[in-house]
C-alpha positions in Angstrom: 0.0 0.0 0.0 1.1 3.5 -0.7 1.5 5.7 2.4 0.3 8.8 0.4 -2.9 7.0 -0.6 -3.7 6.0 3.0 -3.0 9.4 4.4 -5.0 11.0 1.5 -7.9 8.7 2.2 -7.9 9.5 6.0 -7.7 13.3 5.3 -10.6 13.0 2.8 -12.7 11.1 5.3 -12.0 13.6 8.1 -12.9 16.5 5.7 -16.2 14.8 4.8 -17.0 14.2 8.5 -16.3 17.8 9.3 -18.4 19.1 6.4 -21.3 16.8 7.5 -21.1 18.1 11.1 -21.2 21.7 9.9 -24.2 21.0 7.6 -26.0 19.1 10.4 -25.3 22.0 12.9 -26.6 24.6 10.3 -29.8 22.6 9.7 -30.5 22.1 13.4 -29.8 25.8 14.3 -31.9 27.0 11.3 -34.8 24.7 12.2 -34.6 25.8 15.8 -34.7 29.5 14.9 -37.5 29.0 12.5 -39.6 27.0 15.0 -38.9 29.7 17.7 -40.0 32.5 15.3 -43.1 30.6 14.2 -44.0 29.9 17.8 -43.6 33.6 18.7 -46.1 34.5 15.9 -48.9 33.0 17.9 -47.6 33.1 21.5 -45.5 36.3 21.9 -45.5 37.5 25.4 -45.9 41.2 26.3 -42.8 43.3 27.2 -43.9 43.8 30.8 -46.0 41.7 33.1 -48.5 43.4 35.3 -49.4 47.1 34.8 -46.7 48.0 32.4 -46.1 51.5 31.0 -48.7 53.3 29.0 -47.3 55.0 25.8 -49.3 57.2 23.4 -48.7 56.5 19.7 -50.0 58.3 16.7 -50.9 56.4 13.6 -51.3 58.2 10.3 -53.8 57.3 7.5 -51.0 56.3 5.2 -49.0 54.2 7.7 -48.6 50.5 6.8 -48.4 47.6 9.2 -44.6 47.6 8.7 -44.3 51.3 9.6 -46.6 50.8 12.6 -44.5 47.8 13.7 -41.3 49.8 13.4 -42.8 52.6 15.4 -44.1 50.3 18.2 -40.6 48.7 18.4 -38.9 52.1 18.7 -41.3 53.0 21.5 -40.6 49.8 23.3 -44.0 48.3 23.0 -42.9 45.2 21.0 -39.7 43.3 20.5 -39.7 42.7 16.7 -41.3 44.8 14.0 -41.1 42.0 11.4 -42.9 39.6 13.8 -45.6 42.3 14.3 -46.1 42.5 10.6 -46.6 38.8 10.3 -49.0 38.8 13.3 -51.0 41.6 11.6 -51.0 39.6 8.3 -52.4 36.5 10.0 -54.8 38.3 12.4 -58.5 38.9 12.0 -57.6 42.6 12.0 -55.5 42.4 8.8 -55.7 45.6 6.8 -58.0 47.3 9.4 -55.5 49.6 11.1 -57.2 52.9 11.8 -55.5 56.3 12.0 -55.5 58.0 15.3 -53.8 58.5 18.7 -53.9 55.4 20.9 -52.7 54.7 24.4 -51.0 51.3 24.4 -49.3 49.5 27.3 -46.2 47.4 27.5 -48.4 44.8 29.3 -50.4 44.3 26.1 -49.6 41.5 23.5 -49.3 42.4 19.9 -52.8 40.9 19.3 -54.3 43.1 21.9 -52.6 46.2 20.4 -53.9 45.2 16.9 -57.4 44.9 18.4 -57.1 48.4 19.8 -55.7 50.1 16.7 -58.0 48.3 14.3 -61.2 49.2 16.2 -63.6 51.5 14.5 -63.7 54.9 16.3 -66.9 55.5 18.2 -69.0 58.4 16.9 -69.7 61.0 19.6 -73.4 61.9 20.0 -74.2 65.5 19.2 -76.1 67.3 21.9 
């Protein structure tokens, strides 16, 4: 047997094993991250437990769900603007965000915030 052939075969086998391990680690980490993100779409917890802080936000008539999510993230009401956008897309309030000024709390979930900002404004009775 040729020593170079044996050493070459061993090195080739080690390289294949290392590549397989890296691919397996990548698949496991990606699947774990995707599962975690998907789980958070339906079970995201509020920022604060209990009372929380109340923050006023203003939503314009031309603001999209993405812009609203970014604003809520900047104000500290949600953790992830992209997650909020997906939650809005899958919620029963999809496309129903109303312009106005809203008082939202850090103790509210994204679904509760969507319910508040998608509610039709109540008409005040004229006296």
